[in-house]
N, C-alpha and C positions, 0 to 999 in steps of 0.2 A: 878454787874457781869451779863453778858448776858447769856441767856440759852444756847447759842452756846458753852460755856465753860463747861457745865454740861451735856447736852443731847448728847449722842453718838449713832452712828449707825454703827454697825459692822456686816457684813454678817454672821459671824460665831456665833453670839450671838442672841438668840431668833429670828432666821430667819430674821435678819436685822431690827427688830423693834427698834424704838428709846428707848434707855435705859438710866439709870442714872449713870453717871460717869463710864461707862464700866462694871457696875454690871449687874446682870441678872434680875433686877426689871425694868419693862418698864414704860413709861409714862402712858400707858393705865392702868396698875395696879394701879398706884397712883390716876389717875383720877377716876377710878372705886371705890376706897375706899372713896374718897371725895363724889362722887355721892351717895354712899350708906348711907351717913350721918356721916361717921367718921370725927372727928376733926383732925386738924393738930397734936395736942398733942397725940391723940390716935394712929395715924400713926407713929409718932416718938417713942412712947413707944413700939409698935409692931415691928418696924424696926429701932433699935437704930443706925444703920449705915447710916441712912438718916438724912438730916438736913432740917430745914425749908426752906433754900435756894433751896434745891432740889425740894421741893414741889412747891415753887413759880416758879421754872424753868419749871416744867411740865405744870403749868397753862399758863405761857408765851408762851411755845411751842405750846400748843393747840390753844391759841388765834391767834398766828401767822399763823398757818395752816388754821384756819377758815378764816382769813383775805385773805390769798392767794387764797383759794377756791372761795371766793366771787369775787375777782378780775378776775379770770379766767372765771367765769360764766357771767360777765358783758360784 
């Protein structure tokens, strides 16, 4: 499954930030938890409505954004 099916952007939610499946948890939230050292399992335990696929979609979204930023800068 592509992250495009998981990551949603709605102007009325979290000021249009990319969220997971229309919920109020953002890609940034999940990436911040990972960066702080939380494991996938810890995130899934703290947020039982998330799936491992959601976490992977956040990572894929971030990688795609980074790639697009590099393309624009070149």
